[in-house]
C-alpha positions in Angstrom: -101.6 110.3 35.8 -103.5 110.1 39.1 -107.2 110.1 39.4 -109.6 110.0 42.3 -113.0 108.6 42.7 -115.4 110.1 45.1 -118.8 108.5 46.0 -121.3 110.8 47.7 -123.8 109.6 50.3 -126.5 109.5 47.7 -124.5 107.2 45.4 -123.4 109.9 42.9 -119.9 109.0 41.7 -117.3 111.8 40.8 -114.1 110.9 39.0 -111.4 113.6 38.8 -108.4 113.5 36.6 -106.3 116.7 37.2 -104.0 117.6 34.1 -101.5 120.3 34.3 -100.3 120.3 30.7 -103.5 121.7 29.1 -105.6 124.7 29.5 -108.8 122.8 28.8 -111.2 121.1 31.1 -113.9 118.7 30.3 -117.0 117.8 32.4 -118.8 114.6 31.3 -122.0 113.1 32.8 -122.7 109.4 32.2 -125.8 107.8 33.1 -126.5 104.1 33.2 -129.4 104.2 30.9 -129.3 103.1 27.2 -131.2 100.8 25.0 -130.6 97.8 27.1 -132.7 99.4 29.8 -135.7 99.7 27.5 -138.7 97.6 26.7 -139.5 96.8 23.0 -142.5 99.3 23.2 -140.1 102.3 24.1 -137.0 101.2 22.2 -135.2 104.4 21.0 -136.4 106.4 24.0 -133.0 106.8 25.6 -131.6 108.3 22.4 -134.5 110.5 21.8 -134.3 111.8 25.4 -130.6 112.7 24.8 -131.7 114.8 21.8 -134.5 116.5 23.7 -132.2 117.5 26.6 -130.8 120.2 24.4 -134.0 121.9 23.6 -134.4 124.0 26.7 -134.4 124.3 30.5 -136.2 126.6 32.8 -133.0 128.7 33.1 -132.2 128.4 29.4 -135.6 128.1 27.6 -134.5 127.2 24.2 -131.9 125.3 22.1 -130.5 128.6 20.9 -130.1 129.9 24.6 -128.0 126.7 25.4 -126.0 126.7 22.2 -125.2 130.4 22.2 -124.0 130.4 25.7 -121.6 127.5 24.9 -120.5 129.1 21.6 -120.0 132.4 23.4 -117.1 130.8 25.5 -115.8 128.7 22.5 -116.8 125.5 24.2 -117.3 122.1 22.5 -120.2 120.0 23.6 -122.0 117.0 22.6 -124.1 114.0 23.7 -124.2 110.2 22.8 -126.3 107.2 23.6 -125.2 103.6 23.5 -126.8 100.3 24.7 -125.5 100.7 28.3 -125.2 104.4 28.9 -126.0 107.9 27.8 -123.5 110.7 28.1 -123.4 114.6 28.1 -120.3 116.6 28.1 -118.7 120.1 27.5 -115.0 121.1 27.1 -113.7 124.6 27.4 -110.9 126.8 28.8 -110.3 126.2 32.4 -111.5 129.6 33.4 -115.0 128.6 32.3 -115.2 125.4 34.3 -117.9 126.7 36.7 -120.0 127.9 33.6 -119.9 124.6 31.7 -120.5 122.5 34.9 -123.7 124.8 35.4 -124.7 124.2 31.7 -124.2 120.5 31.7 -126.0 119.9 35.0 -128.9 122.1 33.9 -129.2 120.0 30.7 -129.1 116.8 32.6 -131.4 117.8 35.6 -133.8 120.5 34.3 -134.7 119.9 30.6 -138.3 120.9 30.0 -138.8 118.9 26.7 -141.0 121.5 24.9 -143.8 120.1 23.1 -143.2 122.1 20.0 -139.6 120.9 19.8 -140.7 117.4 20.5 -142.7 117.1 17.4 -140.0 118.7 15.3 -137.3 116.4 16.8 -139.2 113.3 15.8 -138.7 114.4 12.2 -135.0 114.8 12.9 -134.5 111.4 14.4 -136.6 109.7 11.6 -134.3 111.3 9.1 -131.4 110.0 11.2 -132.8 106.5 10.9 -133.3 107.0 7.1 -129.6 108.3 6.8 -128.4 105.1 8.5 -130.5 102.9 6.2 -128.7 104.5 3.4 -125.2 103.6 4.9 -124.8 100.0 4.3 -121.3 99.9 6.0 -123.1 101.1 9.2 -126.4 99.3 8.8 -124.6 95.9 8.4 -123.4 96.4 12.0 -126.9 96.9 13.3 -128.0 93.7 11.4 -125.0 91.9 12.9 -126.0 92.7 16.5 -129.6 91.8 15.8 -128.3 88.4 14.4 -126.2 87.9 17.6 -128.8 88.7 20.2 -132.2 88.6 18.5 -135.4 90.1 19.9 -134.0 91.3 23.2 -132.4 94.6 24.3 -128.9 93.8 23.1 -130.3 93.1 19.7 -132.4 96.2 19.2 -131.0 99.3 17.6 -130.1 102.2 20.0 -131.9 104.6 17.8 -135.1 102.6 17.9 -137.7 102.4 15.0 -139.8 105.0 13.3 -143.0 103.7 14.7 -141.7 104.1 18.3 -140.3 107.5 17.6 -143.7 108.8 16.3 -145.4 107.7 19.5 -143.1 109.3 22.0 -144.8 111.8 24.3 -143.5 114.4 26.8 -144.9 112.3 29.6 -142.7 109.3 28.3 -139.6 111.5 28.5 -140.4 112.8 32.0 -141.1 109.3 33.4 -137.9 107.8 31.9 -135.7 110.5 33.2 -137.3 110.2 36.6 -136.7 106.5 36.7 -133.2 106.4 35.3 -131.5 109.8 35.8 -130.9 109.2 39.5 -127.8 109.7 41.7 -126.9 106.0 42.0 -126.8 105.7 38.2 -124.9 108.9 37.5 -121.2 109.3 37.1 -119.5 112.8 36.7 -116.1 112.8 35.2 -113.9 116.0 35.3 -110.7 115.9 33.4 -108.3 118.7 32.7 -106.7 121.7 34.4 -108.7 121.9 37.6 -107.9 121.0 41.2 -109.5 117.9 42.6 -111.1 119.6 45.5 -112.4 122.5 43.3 -113.9 119.9 40.9 -115.7 118.0 43.6 -117.1 121.2 45.2 -118.5 122.5 41.9 -120.0 119.2 41.0 -121.6 118.9 44.5 -123.2 122.3 44.0 -124.3 121.9 40.5 -125.8 118.4 41.0 -127.1 118.9 44.4 -130.7 118.3 43.2 -130.0 115.1 41.4 -132.9 112.7 42.3 -132.5 110.0 44.8 -134.2 106.7 43.9 -133.4 103.1 43.2 -130.9 102.2 40.5 -132.7 100.4 37.6 -131.3 97.2 36.4 -131.2 95.9 32.9 -132.2 92.4 31.6 -129.3 90.0 31.5 -128.6 89.2 27.8 -129.3 85.6 26.7 -126.1 84.8 24.8 -126.3 81.4 23.1 -126.0 79.9 19.8 -125.7 76.3 18.4 -125.0 76.7 14.7 -123.7 79.3 12.1 -126.3 82.1 11.4 -126.7 84.6 8.6 -128.5 87.9 8.0 -128.6 88.8 4.3 -130.2 92.1 3.4 -130.9 92.7 -0.3 -129.8 96.0 -1.6 -128.9 97.1 -5.0 -125.4 98.3 -4.1 -122.1 98.7 -6.1 -120.3 97.0 -3.2 -121.1 94.3 -0.7 -120.6 95.2 3.0 -120.2 92.3 5.4 -119.5 91.6 9.0 -118.2 88.1 9.9 -118.0 87.5 13.6 -118.0 85.1 16.6 -119.4 85.3 20.1 -116.6 86.0 22.6 -116.1 87.4 26.2 -117.6 90.2 28.3 -115.5 93.1 29.7 -114.9 91.2 33.0 -113.3 88.2 31.3 -109.5 88.5 31.3 -109.3 86.7 28.1 -110.4 89.8 26.2 -106.8 91.1 26.5 -105.6 88.3 24.4 -108.4 88.8 22.1 -107.4 92.3 21.6 -103.9 91.5 20.7 -105.1 88.8 18.3 -107.5 91.2 16.7 -104.7 93.7 16.1 -102.6 91.0 14.5 -105.4 90.1 12.2 -106.9 93.5 11.3 -105.5 96.7 12.8 -103.3 98.7 10.7 -101.9 98.4 7.1 -99.5 95.7 7.9 -102.1 93.3 9.5 -102.7 89.9 8.1 -106.1 90.6 6.7 -105.1 93.9 5.2 -102.0 92.3 3.4 -104.2 89.3 2.3 -107.3 91.1 1.2 -106.1 94.4 -0.2 -102.4 94.0 -1.1 -102.5 90.4 -2.4 -106.0 89.9 -3.7 -107.1 93.6 -4.4 -110.5 92.6 -3.3 -111.4 95.4 -1.0 -110.7 99.0 0.0 -111.4 98.6 3.8 -111.1 95.6 6.1 -111.0 95.9 9.9 -111.3 93.7 12.9 -113.2 94.6 16.1 -113.3 93.1 19.6 -116.3 94.5 21.1 -117.0 94.1 24.8 -119.9 94.9 27.0 -120.9 94.2 30.6 -122.4 90.9 29.7 -121.5 90.0 26.2 -118.7 90.3 23.7 -117.8 89.6 20.1 -114.9 89.4 17.7 -115.7 90.5 14.2 -114.2 91.2 10.7 -115.8 93.9 8.5 -115.1 94.7 4.9 -116.5 96.2 1.7 -115.9 94.0 -1.3 -116.8 93.7 -5.0 -120.3 92.0 -5.5 -118.8 89.4 -7.8 -116.0 88.5 -5.3 -118.1 88.1 -2.2 -117.7 84.4 -1.8 -114.0 84.7 -2.5 -113.7 87.4 0.2 -115.5 85.3 2.8 -113.4 82.3 2.0 -110.2 84.3 2.3 -111.2 85.7 5.6 -112.1 82.3 7.0 -108.8 81.0 5.8 -106.9 83.5 7.8 -108.9 82.7 10.9 -108.3 79.0 10.5 -104.7 79.7 10.2 -104.3 81.6 13.3 -106.4 79.0 15.1 -104.3 76.0 13.9 -100.8 77.6 13.8 -101.0 80.5 16.3 -98.8 83.6 16.0 -95.1 84.4 16.3 -93.3 86.4 19.0 -92.4 89.1 16.4 -96.0 89.6 15.5 -97.0 89.7 19.1 -94.5 92.4 19.8 -95.5 94.6 16.8 -99.2 94.2 17.8 -98.5 95.2 21.4 -96.5 98.2 20.3 -99.3 99.2 18.0 -101.9 99.0 20.8 -99.7 100.9 23.3 -99.0 103.6 20.7 -102.6 103.9 19.8 -103.5 104.3 23.6 -101.1 107.2 23.8 -102.7 108.9 20.8 -106.1 108.2 22.1 -105.2 110.1 25.4 -104.2 113.5 24.1 -107.0 115.7 25.4 -109.1 116.2 28.5 -112.1 114.8 26.8 -110.1 111.7 25.8 -109.3 111.2 29.5 -112.9 111.7 30.5 -114.0 109.0 28.1 -111.4 106.6 29.1 -112.1 106.7 32.8 -115.8 107.1 32.5 -116.5 104.3 30.2 -114.5 101.9 32.4 -116.6 103.0 35.4 -119.8 102.4 33.5 -118.9 99.0 32.1 -116.7 97.6 34.8 -117.6 99.8 37.9 -113.7 100.0 38.4 -111.0 101.8 36.6 -107.7 100.6 35.2 -105.2 103.4 34.8 -103.3 103.6 31.5 -100.2 102.1 33.0 -102.3 99.2 34.2 -103.8 98.9 30.8 -100.3 98.6 29.2 -99.4 96.0 31.8 -102.3 93.9 30.7 -101.4 94.2 27.1 -97.7 93.3 27.9 -98.7 90.2 29.9 -100.5 88.5 26.9 -98.7 85.5 25.7 -98.5 83.4 22.5 -100.2 80.5 24.3 -103.1 82.8 25.4 -103.7 84.0 21.9 -103.9 80.5 20.5 -106.2 79.3 23.3 -108.5 82.4 22.6 -108.6 81.5 18.9 -109.5 77.9 19.8 -112.2 79.1 22.2 -114.0 81.4 19.9 -113.4 80.3 16.4 -116.2 77.7 16.4 -119.1 77.1 14.0 -121.7 77.3 16.7 -120.7 80.9 17.4 -120.2 82.1 13.8 -122.4 84.9 12.4 -122.4 86.5 8.9 -124.2 89.9 8.3 -124.2 91.0 4.7 -125.8 93.8 2.7 -125.6 93.6 -1.1 -127.5 92.3 -4.2 -128.2 88.9 -2.8 -131.6 87.4 -1.9 -130.6 84.5 0.2 -127.7 82.8 2.0 -127.4 79.7 -0.2 -124.1 80.6 -1.7 -122.4 81.6 1.5 -123.3 78.7 3.9 -120.7 76.4 2.5 -118.0 78.9 3.3 -119.1 79.1 7.1 -117.0 76.2 8.4 -114.0 76.4 10.7 
């Protein structure tokens, strides 16, 4: 599928992906502003701003005015915030492309942040924080990233903390938007049943008043470690949730393709090594997954699982044994072929709708500032060799880069440290 990237004179980037086999069209705005662009004093502001953008504009003065207009055409819309970007999107029938472009641009450029909604939304976000605190299988990941990166933007939660949320003012929101929501930091992705020229024309019109200004940079993450580390959070749970992971490669490092194949072999799908060992053979868990997370300047490989409290040590030992095995013995060609087919098949399933294509192209532009088409993505997967996978395992499976985050009925890490050797 062809795409085109157009960069306007003010630095605004427009990516268009025409699709003839759908009636839908998606417009997505991505801005290079997330928690990595914050200071500690305003941690959580990027996410809170995303919430407040839906509370009203001059043209649409309330949240109801915005939502009812979208509902009135059967549109789907939402927003999200991550460490390196914030996104706003709407998806609708192709005949409403002009309308959803107008709505999304209005939200992005003209939100008024009404004070009455500001105070109410603080309560909403604080309850969101409380919700995550009660979800140990999610909270353990937040603890894991804090363990990896410590007291720097990469280690702070995207949602922030309650104290910061309570202090946010209307002026804080206006200032942050003015500093970060500028043309050079903004990417507009249009995917679906729309002509490229029409898409560019509509975007130019709708975003004609996007502010100029310098693109803000983020602090480079200090990514170093010299011995295994743990983060043990006591919680009276019926199940222990853990993330066991290693530092790896950023999105620009070509080794992350081999890491992805290795991750698939170890923990993607119900025939992966860890699933068979942990669930089918040991009956020790319900869920176990691997993740190979990549960002613009950091990366990690991690195994996550929920296990019985009394079998936590046994689970950690079993996971470590599988990692040691792949490091010392490598993998077979049959396993590699199956993993590649799994990844390629999943890529096809992940690209079924216009919003999926908008995500796929937009996120690459944000993190890489370049785009690999699906065929190129598949080519990278197919090029991974057995030797590359073993080399990656040897590169990252080292004690000095090992981290264990755990939430369960444990008050210290004494019983776990002896298992953290590889």
